[in-house]
KOLLUMPA-543571 format. One record per residue (C-alpha): residue in one letter; x, y, z. Coordinates in steps of 0.25 Angstrom, whole numbers, plus 5000, padded with zeros to 4 digits. Layout:
AXYZ...
//
This chain:
M551354655434T551054775443G552454805448A551954795463V552754715473P552054625483E552454645497N552554525507G551154465509D550554535497I549654445487A549954485472N548854465461F549654445449G548454455440V548254605443V548854655430A547954565422L546754615430K547154755427Q547254725412A545854655412N545254765420A545754875411S544954815399L543654815407H543354965407F542654965421G543655065428A544054965439E545454955445V546054825449G546454835463A545654955467L545154885480G546554845484D547154975481A546055045489L546254955501K547754975499D547755125499A546855115512D547955025518I546954905519G547554775518R547054675507F547154525509V546654405501I546454265506A546054175494N546454045486G545553985476D546653895469H546353755464E546853645455I546053585444G546353445439G547653435447D548453505436R547953655436F548053755447V547053875448Y547453995456R546254075461R546854185469E546154305462A545454345475T546654445477T546054525466A545054585475L546054655484I547254675475D547754815473S548154875460D549554795461G548854665463L549254655477V548554615490D549154635504G549054495508G548254365511R548354225505V548054165492D549054045493G548653905492G548853885507L547453935509L546953805503L546753665509V546353535502D544853495503P544453385494L542953435494A543253575490P543253615475F544653585470G545053515483V545453635491R544853745499L545253865507D545853835521Q545053915530E546053915541E547153975532V546154075527I545754125541D547254115546T547554205534V546454305536T546554325552P547854395552L547554485540W546254525546A546854555559S548054625555R547554745547R546454825541G546254745528V545354675518V545454525518L544854445506V544554305508E544154225496G543254105497S544154025488D543453895490L542253955482L543153995471R543653855470S542253805470A541853905459D543053855450A542553715452S541253665445P540353545445E540853495432V542253475437S542753325440W543253295454E544453205456S545153165469V546753185468D547853155477T547953255488T549553235489R549853315477G550453425486K550153575485G549653655474A550053785469G550053885480G550353785491A548953725492T548753575494L547853535483G547253405478A546253315485T545153345475T545353425462L544353455451R544653415437W543953435424T544453395410A543853355397A544053215400D543253215413Q542053285407T541253155404A541553095417A541253225424A539853235417Q539453095422T539753135437A539353285435P538253275446Q539253215456E540253315453A539253435454A538853385468R540253375472W540653515467E539453575474A539853505487A541253565485R540653705482T539753695494E540953665503A541753775497V540553875501E540553815515H542053825517T541953975512D540854005521E541653945533L542854035529L541954155528G541354125542A542854115548L543254245541L542054315547E542554275561L543854355559V543154485556D542454585565P541054625561E541154755568T542354805560D542654715548A541954695535V541754575527V541354575512L540954435506V541054435491A540754335480P541354415469S540954325457A539954215455P540554075451G540254005438D539654095428G539654215437T538154255435H537754235449L537654345460T538654335471T538754385485V539354495493A539154525508V539654625518R539854615533A540354745539P540154835551G538854915549V538354825538D536954765541A536354645534G535754675521L536054685506L537154745499S537054845488S537954955482G537955075473T538354995461T537054905462R536154995470R535354865472D535154795486G535854665487F536854685475V538254735474Q539354715463T540754665464V541254805462D540654845475I541554755483A542754835483P542054975486T541354895498V542654845504L543254985503S542055045509L542054955521L543454995523E543155145521V544055155510D543755245498V543255175486P544055205473S543355265462S543855155453M542855055460E541455055453G540754985464T540155045477P540254995491M539154895495R538054945504R537054875513T535554875510D534454815517G533754715508P532754615513D532654605528S533254465530A534554395525S533754285519R532854375511R534154455506V534754325502D533454285495M533454415488L534854405483I534654265478D533354305471A534054415464G535254325459D534254225454A533454325447A534754385441L535154245435F533654225430R533754355423D535154325417G534654195412I533454245405V533954385400G534654325387G533454255382V532554375385T533454475378T533654375366L532154355364F531854505366V532854545355L532354435346V530854475347Q531154605340P531254545326M530154445329L529254565332W529654635319V529254505311L527954505319A527654655316A527854635301W526954515301A525854575310G525854705301R525254625290R524154565299S522854625306P522854725317S522654615327V523854545323R524654675324N524054705337R524554575342A525954595336E526054735343T525654675356V526854565355T527754685351L527254765363A527454635372A528954635369L529054775375V528254745387F529154625389L530254725393S529454775404M529054635409T530554595410F530654705420L529354675428A529754525428G530754575439L529654585448L529454425448P530454315452F530554255439F531854195443R531154095451W530154065441G531054045429Q531154095414L529954035409A529054105419W529854235415W529554215401L528154175402S527854295411L528554405404L527954365390A526554355396A526654485403S527254555391G526154505382V525054545392G525654675394A525854715380F524354665376T523854745388I524554875384W524154855370R522754835373L522654955382T523455055373R523154995359R522255115355R523455205354L524555195343V525655205353G524855155365P525455005366L526855045364L526755165374G526155065384V527254955383L528455055383G527755135394L527655005402L529154985400I529555125404A528655115416V529254985421L530755035419S530355165426V529655105438D530755005440I531955095440V531155195449T530855085459G532355025459G532454945447R531954815452L531454775438Q532854795432F533454695441N533554555436T532654575424V533054535410F533154675405G533654735418Y534954695425T535454585435P536554575446T537154465439V537554555427A537754665437G537754775427R536754855434F535954825447N535054955447G534455055439M534055045424G534654935416N535154955402L534054875395A533054945403F533655075399A533555035385M532055005387L531855135394A532655215382A531955155370G530555125376G530555255384I530955345372I529855275363L528855285374A529055435376C528855455361L527555375361L527055465372V527155585364H526455515352R525355475362W525255605368P525755705358T525655825367G526655915375A526255825387G526655705379R527955755375R528255805389A527955665395A528855605384V530055695388A529755665403L529855515400L531155535393V531755615405W531155505414Y531955395406V533255465409V532955485424L532455345425D533755285418A534855375422A534555425436P535455365447M534355325456L533555265445G534155205432A535555245435D535855215420V536955305415G537055255400G535455255399G535455405404L536455445394T535655375383L534255415387I534555565389P534955595375A533955495369G532855555377A533255695374V533155665359T531855595360A531255715368A531855815358Y531155745347L529855735355T529755875358G530155925344W531655975347T532655965336V533655855339R535055875334P536355795337R536655905347T535355875354V535755725356I537155775361L536555875370G535655765375G536855675378L537555785386V536255815394G536155665397L537555665402G537255785411V536055715416L536855585420V537855675426L536855735435F536255595438G537655555442L537855675451L536555645458D536955505459L538255545466T537455615477R536855485482P537555395491A538755315485A537955185487Q536755235479Q537555295467T537455235454H538455205443L538155345437G538655415450R539855325452L540255355437L540255505440S541055475452D541955395445I542155495434G542455595445A543555515451N544155445439G543855545427F543055525414G543755395412A542755325422F541655365412E542455315400T542655185407V541155165408V540955205394V541955105389R541454995397K540055015392L540455025378Q541254895380A540054825386N539154875375M540054815364S540154685371A538654675373F538454715358R539154585353S538454495363S537054545366V535754495360W535354645359T536354655347L535254585339T534454705339L535354775330P535154685318M533654675321V533554835320F534254825307A533254715302A532054795307V532554915299M532754835286F531354775289L530754915290R531354965278R530954855269R529754785274A529054885283P529455025278S528155085283W528355045298V529255155302P528455265295S527155215301V527755225315R528455355313D527255425307A526255365317I527155405329P528155515325E528555535340L529355405338R530355485330S530855545344A530955405349W531855365338A532755485340G532955455354L533155305352L534255335342V534955405353A534655305364L535155175356P536555215354L536755275367G536055165374F537155065368V538355155371L537955195385N537455065391D538354945394S537254845389G537654875375I536754835363A535654795373V535254935376P534954975361G534454835359M533354855369M533054995364L532954935350A532054825354I531054925361I531155015348N530854895340L529654845348S529054985349F529155005334L528554875331A527354895341L527055025334I527154965320L526154865324R525154965328L525455055315D525454935305G524154935297D523355005287A523255155286E521855155292D522455085304L523655175306A522755295305R521855235316R523055215325E523655355323D522255415326L522255325339A523655375343
//
């Protein structure tokens, strides 16, 4: 145990040691009890009123008193409150036959709230019990005279039982049981709403603050939950934070800093979250609610479709190799159609982001697929038709479209990154703003190839300067705090872009050049971070907060981030469909060596500027894997874009010598 001795009235959480052990293995730098310690040091009382206990089947008692973890200090103690069974009363219509006694809760809160400055947490424990129940559970009435259960509560009246022997009977009565469970759940919500109303009567809106939090979603946990704040000086609107930088969204890590901020207590450096802040949003409550509901529905729609889209996109890669090998032996018109199909796979990436402009979550997956496949085909054919007279024209066009979409999106706030298949969603909650990891992979691979194709198309000093300017723009777009805010992407793009620019401009590249590029990249990111720190705390990104954390806690803060990213990368490597890109690359190399040895020399000789792209991409691929926590997905997406670009060029070059010479003359 911790060695702490509870005082009279204290509540002890005996699981604090196990919590600390589990936390130590997560590499997030969090500290168990940080909020409780901060409140304790500020002489602010901490009280918890909660009890989610219930019986199952009459022979198993489940303790649900973990609400204390929200306010425990590092010793696992809370100053007071109640978590005993005396808070419960029998209600045959409630899940598990019991619910909170509202009078007991109010009688407990009233003296605590009036006695001293403090934080009082009241859990809607009836909702916890309703979440523990399910429509598949069999209901049975039992004798109500069995006495008191553990903790002193009178239990019984109605229990929920589920055993293997009951499954057949339960399946036959499933509709009735589901309706009964839904009625019980509705009643739990209504009782909790009544309790909230009674609690609000105890607080003074002129001096007191109330934070309403649903810390986790029931069931599979993939739904968004709710947080609301009523405090002096806080008008109606939406909430945001420096963690998300998106109106209407905050994260769980923002709750503790918000509580401390409302009490004017300094936020410990160990807390990664930031205080919530009020933003305007739509001008009416109903419109704000509709906006949040739509965002949640769009997130669930995206989460439901992303697996199939990713799998198909990865599996299309070898299919296009087969198509290229077959089309290479056919007429020019067949090769042109195969080239257009290959280009369509690249245009598809742009269309996945542009799809964020339309409410496909209302129209369904079929509408999404039909619309995007049609738009990709039409877009690819249009670009090919307009640019086909130049050797690199079609590929230049589709990659230019991708970079333009990403650039315009990030500059205008990243709307197309949000809730799109290759962007990010609030349900995953890895990122809410800026450049997503897969979008960065597209920017890195597609952007480097695009810069080199520009030099091939305009092989003058102006063409090279334009290419270098593009490479610099990628870094600013991806890494600047007010734009992409992508630390790992910036650390990847700077050395990769530097190597590409060096080859394009004729500089000699040595190992020390790459090392120097990495050091310059680190220096640029530090400058970006210092710039971020000059902005208000609510607007700072994780880059500025990382520098602040390093300043407060030493280099170990940076080490924690690196270890966490590596751990996430290795976990994703074993489970991601993007891992399939590695054997596909190996198979492609073997195919080129044995079946099509002329393909690589034909591209190399026709477009020598691509050697600069290969050099830069060889830097970007490993760094993209190591420095971004999406793991194999980042180099996987890069390899997919490299593959599609190479096949598109092969299909333009594949033919007799006269056709090749004609195409080279056109270029």
